[in-house]
PDB file with one MODEL, atoms N, CA, C and O in Angstrom:
MODEL        1
ATOM      1  N   MET A   1       0.880  -0.824   0.104  1.00  0.00           N
ATOM      2  CA  MET A   1      -0.167  -0.031   0.021  1.00  0.00           C
ATOM      3  C   MET A   1       0.870   1.314   0.046  1.00  0.00           C
ATOM      4  O   MET A   1       2.001   1.284   0.531  1.00  0.00           O
ATOM      5  N   MET A   2       0.358   2.274  -0.465  1.00  0.00           N
ATOM      6  CA  MET A   2       1.109   3.445  -0.708  1.00  0.00           C
ATOM      7  C   MET A   2       1.210   4.117   0.472  1.00  0.00           C
ATOM      8  O   MET A   2       0.303   4.109   1.304  1.00  0.00           O
ATOM      9  N   GLU A   3       2.487   4.837   0.647  1.00  0.00           N
ATOM     10  CA  GLU A   3       2.508   5.685   2.072  1.00  0.00           C
ATOM     11  C   GLU A   3       1.878   6.931   1.916  1.00  0.00           C
ATOM     12  O   GLU A   3       1.592   7.389   0.809  1.00  0.00           O
ATOM     13  N   GLU A   4       1.621   7.568   3.120  1.00  0.00           N
ATOM     14  CA  GLU A   4       0.951   8.670   3.027  1.00  0.00           C
ATOM     15  C   GLU A   4       1.778   9.913   2.047  1.00  0.00           C
ATOM     16  O   GLU A   4       1.228  10.627   1.209  1.00  0.00           O
ATOM     17  N   LYS A   5       2.703   9.922   2.288  1.00  0.00           N
ATOM     18  CA  LYS A   5       3.665  11.146   1.582  1.00  0.00           C
ATOM     19  C   LYS A   5       3.206  10.794   0.033  1.00  0.00           C
ATOM     20  O   LYS A   5       2.707  11.535  -0.814  1.00  0.00           O
ATOM     21  N   GLN A   6       3.583   9.284  -0.032  1.00  0.00           N
ATOM     22  CA  GLN A   6       3.193   9.187  -1.954  1.00  0.00           C
ATOM     23  C   GLN A   6       2.088   9.761  -2.297  1.00  0.00           C
ATOM     24  O   GLN A   6       1.990  10.646  -3.148  1.00  0.00           O
ATOM     25  N   MET A   7       0.920   9.134  -1.448  1.00  0.00           N
ATOM     26  CA  MET A   7      -0.571   9.603  -1.587  1.00  0.00           C
ATOM     27  C   MET A   7      -0.755  11.018  -1.585  1.00  0.00           C
ATOM     28  O   MET A   7      -1.417  11.624  -2.427  1.00  0.00           O
ATOM     29  N   LEU A   8      -0.095  11.581  -0.522  1.00  0.00           N
ATOM     30  CA  LEU A   8      -0.351  13.288  -0.893  1.00  0.00           C
ATOM     31  C   LEU A   8       0.133  14.133  -2.329  1.00  0.00           C
ATOM     32  O   LEU A   8      -0.285  15.170  -2.845  1.00  0.00           O
ATOM     33  N   GLU A   9       1.329  13.065  -2.742  1.00  0.00           N
ATOM     34  CA  GLU A   9       2.251  13.660  -3.799  1.00  0.00           C
ATOM     35  C   GLU A   9       1.176  13.342  -5.105  1.00  0.00           C
ATOM     36  O   GLU A   9       0.876  14.133  -5.999  1.00  0.00           O
ATOM     37  N   ALA A  10       0.765  12.143  -4.953  1.00  0.00           N
ATOM     38  CA  ALA A  10      -0.211  11.719  -6.081  1.00  0.00           C
ATOM     39  C   ALA A  10      -1.380  12.529  -6.220  1.00  0.00           C
ATOM     40  O   ALA A  10      -1.734  12.799  -7.367  1.00  0.00           O
ATOM     41  N   LEU A  11      -2.049  12.968  -5.243  1.00  0.00           N
ATOM     42  CA  LEU A  11      -3.280  13.567  -5.223  1.00  0.00           C
ATOM     43  C   LEU A  11      -3.046  14.769  -5.452  1.00  0.00           C
ATOM     44  O   LEU A  11      -4.025  15.456  -5.741  1.00  0.00           O
ATOM     45  N   LYS A  12      -1.652  15.450  -5.403  1.00  0.00           N
ATOM     46  CA  LYS A  12      -1.553  16.710  -5.263  1.00  0.00           C
ATOM     47  C   LYS A  12      -1.340  16.869  -7.059  1.00  0.00           C
ATOM     48  O   LYS A  12      -1.939  17.750  -7.674  1.00  0.00           O
ATOM     49  N   ARG A  13      -0.642  16.129  -7.574  1.00  0.00           N
ATOM     50  CA  ARG A  13      -0.567  15.746  -9.193  1.00  0.00           C
ATOM     51  C   ARG A  13      -1.958  15.726 -10.073  1.00  0.00           C
ATOM     52  O   ARG A  13      -2.336  16.355 -11.061  1.00  0.00           O
ATOM     53  N   LEU A  14      -2.517  14.747  -9.278  1.00  0.00           N
ATOM     54  CA  LEU A  14      -3.764  14.743  -9.881  1.00  0.00           C
ATOM     55  C   LEU A  14      -4.753  16.167  -9.820  1.00  0.00           C
ATOM     56  O   LEU A  14      -5.327  16.637 -10.803  1.00  0.00           O
ATOM     57  N   MET A  15      -4.801  16.684  -8.539  1.00  0.00           N
ATOM     58  CA  MET A  15      -5.448  17.751  -8.472  1.00  0.00           C
ATOM     59  C   MET A  15      -5.162  18.913  -9.353  1.00  0.00           C
ATOM     60  O   MET A  15      -6.073  19.519  -9.917  1.00  0.00           O
ATOM     61  N   ASN A  16      -3.861  19.243  -9.485  1.00  0.00           N
ATOM     62  CA  ASN A  16      -3.410  20.410 -10.361  1.00  0.00           C
ATOM     63  C   ASN A  16      -3.784  20.032 -11.865  1.00  0.00           C
ATOM     64  O   ASN A  16      -4.251  20.848 -12.659  1.00  0.00           O
ATOM     65  N   LYS A  17      -3.538  18.771 -12.142  1.00  0.00           N
ATOM     66  CA  LYS A  17      -3.856  18.398 -13.447  1.00  0.00           C
ATOM     67  C   LYS A  17      -5.547  18.507 -14.063  1.00  0.00           C
ATOM     68  O   LYS A  17      -5.971  18.846 -15.168  1.00  0.00           O
ATOM     69  N   ARG A  18      -6.196  18.093 -12.904  1.00  0.00           N
ATOM     70  CA  ARG A  18      -7.686  18.472 -13.180  1.00  0.00           C
ATOM     71  C   ARG A  18      -8.088  19.753 -13.514  1.00  0.00           C
ATOM     72  O   ARG A  18      -8.901  20.111 -14.365  1.00  0.00           O
ATOM     73  N   TYR A  19      -7.181  20.630 -12.465  1.00  0.00           N
ATOM     74  CA  TYR A  19      -7.733  22.091 -12.308  1.00  0.00           C
ATOM     75  C   TYR A  19      -7.053  22.664 -13.621  1.00  0.00           C
ATOM     76  O   TYR A  19      -7.613  23.669 -14.058  1.00  0.00           O
ATOM     77  N   LEU A  20      -6.034  22.249 -14.280  1.00  0.00           N
ATOM     78  CA  LEU A  20      -5.670  23.090 -15.674  1.00  0.00           C
ATOM     79  C   LEU A  20      -6.619  22.050 -16.924  1.00  0.00           C
ATOM     80  O   LEU A  20      -6.798  22.558 -18.031  1.00  0.00           O
ATOM     81  N   GLU A  21      -7.094  20.835 -16.688  1.00  0.00           N
ATOM     82  CA  GLU A  21      -8.085  20.263 -17.697  1.00  0.00           C
ATOM     83  C   GLU A  21      -9.240  21.070 -17.691  1.00  0.00           C
ATOM     84  O   GLU A  21      -9.765  21.329 -18.774  1.00  0.00           O
ATOM     85  N   TRP A  22      -9.837  21.617 -16.386  1.00  0.00           N
ATOM     86  CA  TRP A  22     -10.959  22.182 -16.068  1.00  0.00           C
ATOM     87  C   TRP A  22     -11.262  23.525 -16.816  1.00  0.00           C
ATOM     88  O   TRP A  22     -12.307  23.857 -17.376  1.00  0.00           O
ATOM     89  N   GLN A  23     -10.063  24.224 -16.681  1.00  0.00           N
ATOM     90  CA  GLN A  23      -9.672  25.559 -17.446  1.00  0.00           C
ATOM     91  C   GLN A  23      -9.857  25.551 -18.829  1.00  0.00           C
ATOM     92  O   GLN A  23     -10.514  26.366 -19.476  1.00  0.00           O
ATOM     93  N   GLN A  24      -9.084  24.337 -19.351  1.00  0.00           N
ATOM     94  CA  GLN A  24      -8.767  24.244 -20.817  1.00  0.00           C
ATOM     95  C   GLN A  24     -10.428  23.884 -21.374  1.00  0.00           C
ATOM     96  O   GLN A  24     -10.853  24.353 -22.430  1.00  0.00           O
ATOM     97  N   LYS A  25     -11.231  23.012 -20.503  1.00  0.00           N
ATOM     98  CA  LYS A  25     -12.223  22.661 -21.182  1.00  0.00           C
ATOM     99  C   LYS A  25     -13.299  23.749 -21.331  1.00  0.00           C
ATOM    100  O   LYS A  25     -14.003  23.897 -22.330  1.00  0.00           O
ATOM    101  N   ILE A  26     -13.338  24.491 -20.210  1.00  0.00           N
ATOM    102  CA  ILE A  26     -13.931  25.669 -20.275  1.00  0.00           C
ATOM    103  C   ILE A  26     -13.598  26.901 -21.028  1.00  0.00           C
ATOM    104  O   ILE A  26     -14.429  27.784 -21.243  1.00  0.00           O
ATOM    105  N   GLN A  27     -12.189  26.949 -21.480  1.00  0.00           N
ATOM    106  CA  GLN A  27     -11.486  28.063 -22.100  1.00  0.00           C
ATOM    107  C   GLN A  27     -11.596  29.190 -21.636  1.00  0.00           C
ATOM    108  O   GLN A  27     -12.076  30.162 -22.220  1.00  0.00           O
ATOM    109  N   GLU A  28     -11.046  29.143 -20.266  1.00  0.00           N
ATOM    110  CA  GLU A  28     -11.313  30.414 -19.679  1.00  0.00           C
ATOM    111  C   GLU A  28     -10.178  30.073 -18.456  1.00  0.00           C
ATOM    112  O   GLU A  28      -9.854  28.948 -18.076  1.00  0.00           O
ATOM    113  N   ARG A  29      -9.734  31.214 -18.015  1.00  0.00           N
ATOM    114  CA  ARG A  29      -8.631  30.940 -16.644  1.00  0.00           C
ATOM    115  C   ARG A  29      -9.719  30.995 -15.558  1.00  0.00           C
ATOM    116  O   ARG A  29     -10.747  31.634 -15.785  1.00  0.00           O
ATOM    117  N   LYS A  30      -9.557  30.406 -14.480  1.00  0.00           N
ATOM    118  CA  LYS A  30     -10.324  30.534 -13.259  1.00  0.00           C
ATOM    119  C   LYS A  30      -9.311  30.381 -12.280  1.00  0.00           C
ATOM    120  O   LYS A  30      -8.179  29.981 -12.549  1.00  0.00           O
ATOM    121  N   THR A  31      -9.798  30.769 -10.871  1.00  0.00           N
ATOM    122  CA  THR A  31      -9.185  30.980  -9.897  1.00  0.00           C
ATOM    123  C   THR A  31      -9.372  29.346  -8.726  1.00  0.00           C
ATOM    124  O   THR A  31     -10.331  28.587  -8.867  1.00  0.00           O
ATOM    125  N   ILE A  32      -8.499  29.160  -7.889  1.00  0.00           N
ATOM    126  CA  ILE A  32      -8.803  28.292  -7.269  1.00  0.00           C
ATOM    127  C   ILE A  32     -10.223  28.389  -6.666  1.00  0.00           C
ATOM    128  O   ILE A  32     -11.112  27.570  -6.903  1.00  0.00           O
ATOM    129  N   THR A  33     -10.384  29.746  -5.658  1.00  0.00           N
ATOM    130  CA  THR A  33     -11.818  29.802  -5.478  1.00  0.00           C
ATOM    131  C   THR A  33     -13.145  29.251  -6.442  1.00  0.00           C
ATOM    132  O   THR A  33     -14.178  28.680  -6.091  1.00  0.00           O
ATOM    133  N   GLU A  34     -12.759  29.588  -7.537  1.00  0.00           N
ATOM    134  CA  GLU A  34     -13.781  29.188  -8.681  1.00  0.00           C
ATOM    135  C   GLU A  34     -13.600  27.629  -8.916  1.00  0.00           C
ATOM    136  O   GLU A  34     -14.576  26.937  -9.205  1.00  0.00           O
ATOM    137  N   PHE A  35     -12.531  27.180  -8.805  1.00  0.00           N
ATOM    138  CA  PHE A  35     -12.196  25.499  -8.968  1.00  0.00           C
ATOM    139  C   PHE A  35     -12.948  24.711  -7.443  1.00  0.00           C
ATOM    140  O   PHE A  35     -13.636  23.691  -7.425  1.00  0.00           O
ATOM    141  N   ALA A  36     -12.574  25.505  -6.363  1.00  0.00           N
ATOM    142  CA  ALA A  36     -13.096  24.824  -5.433  1.00  0.00           C
ATOM    143  C   ALA A  36     -14.878  24.809  -5.402  1.00  0.00           C
ATOM    144  O   ALA A  36     -15.539  23.790  -5.205  1.00  0.00           O
ATOM    145  N   ASP A  37     -15.373  26.004  -5.614  1.00  0.00           N
ATOM    146  CA  ASP A  37     -16.665  25.975  -6.046  1.00  0.00           C
ATOM    147  C   ASP A  37     -17.339  25.274  -6.963  1.00  0.00           C
ATOM    148  O   ASP A  37     -18.533  25.012  -6.816  1.00  0.00           O
ATOM    149  N   TYR A  38     -16.755  24.960  -7.834  1.00  0.00           N
ATOM    150  CA  TYR A  38     -17.156  23.820  -8.989  1.00  0.00           C
ATOM    151  C   TYR A  38     -17.003  22.342  -8.080  1.00  0.00           C
ATOM    152  O   TYR A  38     -18.016  21.692  -7.821  1.00  0.00           O
ATOM    153  N   LEU A  39     -15.889  21.972  -7.712  1.00  0.00           N
ATOM    154  CA  LEU A  39     -15.884  20.952  -6.722  1.00  0.00           C
ATOM    155  C   LEU A  39     -16.809  20.837  -5.243  1.00  0.00           C
ATOM    156  O   LEU A  39     -16.901  19.847  -4.518  1.00  0.00           O
ATOM    157  N   GLY A  40     -17.388  22.056  -5.078  1.00  0.00           N
ATOM    158  CA  GLY A  40     -18.276  21.767  -4.058  1.00  0.00           C
ATOM    159  C   GLY A  40     -17.437  21.820  -2.484  1.00  0.00           C
ATOM    160  O   GLY A  40     -18.015  21.556  -1.429  1.00  0.00           O
ATOM    161  N   PHE A  41     -16.100  22.182  -2.570  1.00  0.00           N
ATOM    162  CA  PHE A  41     -15.450  22.590  -1.036  1.00  0.00           C
ATOM    163  C   PHE A  41     -15.297  23.912  -0.996  1.00  0.00           C
ATOM    164  O   PHE A  41     -15.492  24.671  -1.945  1.00  0.00           O
ATOM    165  N   PRO A  42     -14.863  24.286   0.356  1.00  0.00           N
ATOM    166  CA  PRO A  42     -14.367  25.486   0.369  1.00  0.00           C
ATOM    167  C   PRO A  42     -12.834  25.563  -0.017  1.00  0.00           C
ATOM    168  O   PRO A  42     -12.049  24.616   0.042  1.00  0.00           O
ATOM    169  N   GLN A  43     -12.502  27.035  -0.478  1.00  0.00           N
ATOM    170  CA  GLN A  43     -11.098  27.134  -1.083  1.00  0.00           C
ATOM    171  C   GLN A  43      -9.881  26.678  -0.289  1.00  0.00           C
ATOM    172  O   GLN A  43      -8.855  26.234  -0.806  1.00  0.00           O
ATOM    173  N   SER A  44     -10.079  26.819   0.931  1.00  0.00           N
ATOM    174  CA  SER A  44      -8.869  26.594   1.834  1.00  0.00           C
ATOM    175  C   SER A  44      -8.339  25.070   1.716  1.00  0.00           C
ATOM    176  O   SER A  44      -7.173  24.676   1.687  1.00  0.00           O
ATOM    177  N   ILE A  45      -9.684  24.246   1.649  1.00  0.00           N
ATOM    178  CA  ILE A  45      -9.470  22.854   1.660  1.00  0.00           C
ATOM    179  C   ILE A  45      -8.791  22.647   0.428  1.00  0.00           C
ATOM    180  O   ILE A  45      -7.631  22.255   0.297  1.00  0.00           O
ATOM    181  N   VAL A  46      -9.724  22.987  -0.597  1.00  0.00           N
ATOM    182  CA  VAL A  46      -8.872  22.449  -1.988  1.00  0.00           C
ATOM    183  C   VAL A  46      -7.463  23.146  -2.127  1.00  0.00           C
ATOM    184  O   VAL A  46      -6.548  22.434  -2.540  1.00  0.00           O
ATOM    185  N   SER A  47      -7.197  24.444  -1.830  1.00  0.00           N
ATOM    186  CA  SER A  47      -5.928  24.524  -1.864  1.00  0.00           C
ATOM    187  C   SER A  47      -4.821  23.973  -1.237  1.00  0.00           C
ATOM    188  O   SER A  47      -3.633  24.089  -1.536  1.00  0.00           O
ATOM    189  N   LEU A  48      -5.565  23.107   0.041  1.00  0.00           N
ATOM    190  CA  LEU A  48      -4.275  22.140   0.551  1.00  0.00           C
ATOM    191  C   LEU A  48      -4.233  21.178  -0.035  1.00  0.00           C
ATOM    192  O   LEU A  48      -3.153  20.597  -0.133  1.00  0.00           O
ATOM    193  N   TRP A  49      -5.277  20.711  -0.576  1.00  0.00           N
ATOM    194  CA  TRP A  49      -4.885  19.491  -1.735  1.00  0.00           C
ATOM    195  C   TRP A  49      -4.186  19.623  -2.687  1.00  0.00           C
ATOM    196  O   TRP A  49      -3.349  18.773  -2.990  1.00  0.00           O
ATOM    197  N   LEU A  50      -4.404  20.859  -3.448  1.00  0.00           N
ATOM    198  CA  LEU A  50      -3.687  21.123  -4.518  1.00  0.00           C
ATOM    199  C   LEU A  50      -1.961  21.377  -4.474  1.00  0.00           C
ATOM    200  O   LEU A  50      -1.165  21.272  -5.407  1.00  0.00           O
ATOM    201  N   ASN A  51      -1.711  21.734  -3.086  1.00  0.00           N
ATOM    202  CA  ASN A  51      -0.107  21.956  -2.312  1.00  0.00           C
ATOM    203  C   ASN A  51       0.578  20.499  -1.875  1.00  0.00           C
ATOM    204  O   ASN A  51       1.771  20.247  -1.708  1.00  0.00           O
ATOM    205  N   GLY A  52      -0.523  19.670  -1.754  1.00  0.00           N
ATOM    206  CA  GLY A  52       0.073  18.526  -1.292  1.00  0.00           C
ATOM    207  C   GLY A  52       0.125  18.298   0.030  1.00  0.00           C
ATOM    208  O   GLY A  52       0.717  17.290   0.416  1.00  0.00           O
ATOM    209  N   SER A  53      -0.430  19.107   0.890  1.00  0.00           N
ATOM    210  CA  SER A  53      -0.632  19.250   2.473  1.00  0.00           C
ATOM    211  C   SER A  53      -1.447  18.427   3.105  1.00  0.00           C
ATOM    212  O   SER A  53      -1.238  17.957   4.223  1.00  0.00           O
ATOM    213  N   ARG A  54      -2.389  18.227   2.421  1.00  0.00           N
ATOM    214  CA  ARG A  54      -3.571  17.356   2.927  1.00  0.00           C
ATOM    215  C   ARG A  54      -4.568  16.965   1.984  1.00  0.00           C
ATOM    216  O   ARG A  54      -4.982  17.618   1.026  1.00  0.00           O
ATOM    217  N   ARG A  55      -4.996  15.533   2.462  1.00  0.00           N
ATOM    218  CA  ARG A  55      -5.962  14.760   1.429  1.00  0.00           C
ATOM    219  C   ARG A  55      -7.300  14.742   1.923  1.00  0.00           C
ATOM    220  O   ARG A  55      -7.524  14.830   3.130  1.00  0.00           O
ATOM    221  N   PRO A  56      -8.375  14.612   0.909  1.00  0.00           N
ATOM    222  CA  PRO A  56      -9.646  14.447   1.740  1.00  0.00           C
ATOM    223  C   PRO A  56      -9.418  13.330   2.749  1.00  0.00           C
ATOM    224  O   PRO A  56      -8.652  12.368   2.702  1.00  0.00           O
ATOM    225  N   LYS A  57     -10.375  13.755   3.762  1.00  0.00           N
ATOM    226  CA  LYS A  57     -10.103  12.788   5.106  1.00  0.00           C
ATOM    227  C   LYS A  57     -11.381  11.605   5.041  1.00  0.00           C
ATOM    228  O   LYS A  57     -11.267  10.434   5.403  1.00  0.00           O
ATOM    229  N   SER A  58     -12.728  12.310   4.430  1.00  0.00           N
ATOM    230  CA  SER A  58     -13.627  11.446   4.514  1.00  0.00           C
ATOM    231  C   SER A  58     -14.003  10.758   3.158  1.00  0.00           C
ATOM    232  O   SER A  58     -13.649  11.193   2.062  1.00  0.00           O
ATOM    233  N   MET A  59     -14.786   9.599   3.362  1.00  0.00           N
ATOM    234  CA  MET A  59     -15.184   8.833   2.401  1.00  0.00           C
ATOM    235  C   MET A  59     -16.263   9.733   1.176  1.00  0.00           C
ATOM    236  O   MET A  59     -16.178   9.589  -0.044  1.00  0.00           O
ATOM    237  N   LYS A  60     -17.045  10.467   1.755  1.00  0.00           N
ATOM    238  CA  LYS A  60     -18.087  11.581   1.367  1.00  0.00           C
ATOM    239  C   LYS A  60     -17.249  12.010   0.556  1.00  0.00           C
ATOM    240  O   LYS A  60     -17.347  11.498  -0.559  1.00  0.00           O
ATOM    241  N   ASP A  61     -16.227  12.971   0.716  1.00  0.00           N
ATOM    242  CA  ASP A  61     -15.640  13.902   0.223  1.00  0.00           C
ATOM    243  C   ASP A  61     -15.088  13.218  -1.084  1.00  0.00           C
ATOM    244  O   ASP A  61     -15.264  13.647  -2.225  1.00  0.00           O
ATOM    245  N   LEU A  62     -14.264  11.880  -0.668  1.00  0.00           N
ATOM    246  CA  LEU A  62     -13.816  11.250  -1.777  1.00  0.00           C
ATOM    247  C   LEU A  62     -14.810  10.651  -2.779  1.00  0.00           C
ATOM    248  O   LEU A  62     -14.332  10.244  -3.838  1.00  0.00           O
ATOM    249  N   GLU A  63     -16.040  10.551  -2.595  1.00  0.00           N
ATOM    250  CA  GLU A  63     -16.922  10.037  -3.350  1.00  0.00           C
ATOM    251  C   GLU A  63     -17.573  11.248  -4.077  1.00  0.00           C
ATOM    252  O   GLU A  63     -17.998  11.107  -5.224  1.00  0.00           O
ATOM    253  N   LYS A  64     -17.649  12.337  -3.478  1.00  0.00           N
ATOM    254  CA  LYS A  64     -18.121  13.547  -4.268  1.00  0.00           C
ATOM    255  C   LYS A  64     -17.116  13.915  -5.535  1.00  0.00           C
ATOM    256  O   LYS A  64     -17.553  14.046  -6.678  1.00  0.00           O
ATOM    257  N   ILE A  65     -15.800  14.055  -5.213  1.00  0.00           N
ATOM    258  CA  ILE A  65     -14.785  14.357  -6.209  1.00  0.00           C
ATOM    259  C   ILE A  65     -14.785  13.245  -7.110  1.00  0.00           C
ATOM    260  O   ILE A  65     -14.626  13.539  -8.295  1.00  0.00           O
ATOM    261  N   SER A  66     -14.932  11.980  -6.810  1.00  0.00           N
ATOM    262  CA  SER A  66     -14.716  11.139  -7.910  1.00  0.00           C
ATOM    263  C   SER A  66     -15.979  11.073  -8.702  1.00  0.00           C
ATOM    264  O   SER A  66     -15.739  10.645  -9.831  1.00  0.00           O
ATOM    265  N   SER A  67     -17.397  11.381  -8.486  1.00  0.00           N
ATOM    266  CA  SER A  67     -18.312  11.693  -9.028  1.00  0.00           C
ATOM    267  C   SER A  67     -18.110  12.865 -10.018  1.00  0.00           C
ATOM    268  O   SER A  67     -18.322  12.760 -11.226  1.00  0.00           O
ATOM    269  N   THR A  68     -17.675  14.007  -9.396  1.00  0.00           N
ATOM    270  CA  THR A  68     -17.386  15.022 -10.350  1.00  0.00           C
ATOM    271  C   THR A  68     -16.685  14.876 -11.413  1.00  0.00           C
ATOM    272  O   THR A  68     -16.875  15.400 -12.511  1.00  0.00           O
ATOM    273  N   TRP A  69     -15.598  13.926 -10.990  1.00  0.00           N
ATOM    274  CA  TRP A  69     -14.661  13.665 -12.432  1.00  0.00           C
ATOM    275  C   TRP A  69     -14.850  12.391 -12.969  1.00  0.00           C
ATOM    276  O   TRP A  69     -14.079  12.002 -13.846  1.00  0.00           O
ATOM    277  N   GLY A  70     -15.749  11.693 -12.577  1.00  0.00           N
ATOM    278  CA  GLY A  70     -16.100  10.439 -12.864  1.00  0.00           C
ATOM    279  C   GLY A  70     -14.953   9.444 -13.063  1.00  0.00           C
ATOM    280  O   GLY A  70     -14.791   8.689 -14.022  1.00  0.00           O
ATOM    281  N   ILE A  71     -14.121   9.601 -11.877  1.00  0.00           N
ATOM    282  CA  ILE A  71     -13.376   8.419 -11.628  1.00  0.00           C
ATOM    283  C   ILE A  71     -13.840   7.744 -10.305  1.00  0.00           C
ATOM    284  O   ILE A  71     -14.755   7.997  -9.521  1.00  0.00           O
ATOM    285  N   ALA A  72     -12.649   6.574 -10.359  1.00  0.00           N
ATOM    286  CA  ALA A  72     -12.911   6.072  -9.083  1.00  0.00           C
ATOM    287  C   ALA A  72     -12.013   6.071  -8.086  1.00  0.00           C
ATOM    288  O   ALA A  72     -10.799   6.011  -8.283  1.00  0.00           O
ATOM    289  N   VAL A  73     -12.740   6.159  -6.564  1.00  0.00           N
ATOM    290  CA  VAL A  73     -11.874   6.415  -5.601  1.00  0.00           C
ATOM    291  C   VAL A  73     -10.540   5.939  -5.472  1.00  0.00           C
ATOM    292  O   VAL A  73      -9.661   6.579  -4.894  1.00  0.00           O
ATOM    293  N   TYR A  74     -10.376   4.828  -6.001  1.00  0.00           N
ATOM    294  CA  TYR A  74      -8.635   4.176  -5.763  1.00  0.00           C
ATOM    295  C   TYR A  74      -8.046   4.939  -6.710  1.00  0.00           C
ATOM    296  O   TYR A  74      -6.847   5.081  -6.471  1.00  0.00           O
ATOM    297  N   ASP A  75      -8.559   5.701  -8.076  1.00  0.00           N
ATOM    298  CA  ASP A  75      -7.831   6.290  -8.912  1.00  0.00           C
ATOM    299  C   ASP A  75      -7.229   7.529  -8.517  1.00  0.00           C
ATOM    300  O   ASP A  75      -6.086   7.888  -8.802  1.00  0.00           O
ATOM    301  N   ILE A  76      -8.334   8.351  -7.636  1.00  0.00           N
ATOM    302  CA  ILE A  76      -7.860   9.440  -6.742  1.00  0.00           C
ATOM    303  C   ILE A  76      -6.825   9.258  -5.903  1.00  0.00           C
ATOM    304  O   ILE A  76      -5.837   9.992  -5.883  1.00  0.00           O
ATOM    305  N   LEU A  77      -7.033   8.092  -5.039  1.00  0.00           N
ATOM    306  CA  LEU A  77      -5.734   8.014  -4.051  1.00  0.00           C
ATOM    307  C   LEU A  77      -4.490   7.177  -4.511  1.00  0.00           C
ATOM    308  O   LEU A  77      -3.568   6.918  -3.738  1.00  0.00           O
ATOM    309  N   LYS A  78      -4.526   6.751  -5.885  1.00  0.00           N
ATOM    310  CA  LYS A  78      -3.677   5.938  -6.226  1.00  0.00           C
ATOM    311  C   LYS A  78      -3.532   4.476  -5.450  1.00  0.00           C
ATOM    312  O   LYS A  78      -2.371   4.068  -5.429  1.00  0.00           O
ATOM    313  N   ILE A  79      -4.346   3.764  -4.918  1.00  0.00           N
ATOM    314  CA  ILE A  79      -4.222   2.646  -4.316  1.00  0.00           C
ATOM    315  C   ILE A  79      -4.830   1.592  -5.129  1.00  0.00           C
ATOM    316  O   ILE A  79      -5.837   1.882  -5.776  1.00  0.00           O
ATOM    317  N   GLU A  80      -4.295   0.270  -5.187  1.00  0.00           N
ATOM    318  CA  GLU A  80      -5.094  -0.813  -5.727  1.00  0.00           C
ATOM    319  C   GLU A  80      -6.262  -1.169  -5.211  1.00  0.00           C
ATOM    320  O   GLU A  80      -6.577  -1.074  -4.025  1.00  0.00           O
ATOM    321  N   ARG A  81      -7.032  -1.656  -6.246  1.00  0.00           N
ATOM    322  CA  ARG A  81      -8.529  -1.764  -5.983  1.00  0.00           C
ATOM    323  C   ARG A  81      -8.124  -3.304  -5.096  1.00  0.00           C
ATOM    324  O   ARG A  81      -7.006  -3.820  -5.110  1.00  0.00           O
ATOM    325  N   PRO A  82      -9.435  -3.890  -4.294  1.00  0.00           N
ATOM    326  CA  PRO A  82      -9.587  -4.922  -3.710  1.00  0.00           C
ATOM    327  C   PRO A  82      -9.818  -5.991  -4.906  1.00  0.00           C
ATOM    328  O   PRO A  82     -10.391  -5.678  -5.949  1.00  0.00           O
ATOM    329  N   ASP A  83      -9.326  -7.249  -4.652  1.00  0.00           N
ATOM    330  CA  ASP A  83      -9.590  -8.531  -5.597  1.00  0.00           C
ATOM    331  C   ASP A  83     -11.254  -8.636  -5.597  1.00  0.00           C
ATOM    332  O   ASP A  83     -11.981  -9.056  -4.697  1.00  0.00           O
ATOM    333  N   GLU A  84     -11.554  -8.195  -6.702  1.00  0.00           N
ATOM    334  CA  GLU A  84     -12.848  -8.342  -6.918  1.00  0.00           C
ATOM    335  C   GLU A  84     -13.719  -9.657  -7.597  1.00  0.00           C
ATOM    336  O   GLU A  84     -14.886  -9.688  -7.988  1.00  0.00           O
ATOM    337  N   SER A  85     -12.532 -10.871  -7.571  1.00  0.00           N
ATOM    338  CA  SER A  85     -12.776 -12.097  -8.064  1.00  0.00           C
ATOM    339  C   SER A  85     -13.755 -13.009  -6.828  1.00  0.00           C
ATOM    340  O   SER A  85     -14.106 -14.167  -7.051  1.00  0.00           O
TER     341      SER A  85
ENDMDL
END
């Protein structure tokens, strides 16, 4: 399993990538506050995620992000999926 530091770095890369992709999709530069509003979280929390200082703590937050982006929670956290066999 991935260490916390690696998980934070992976989340940081993903958040920054998605922030840039979102701006490209709407063809307009947006602030972190606007990105936070889009995600439905306070700007202060999203800033911590973007700089790799913190990760979402609750499953509810992770599910909200995964739903917005259309990706699995496992992919957000870069962790292995449980064996589904």
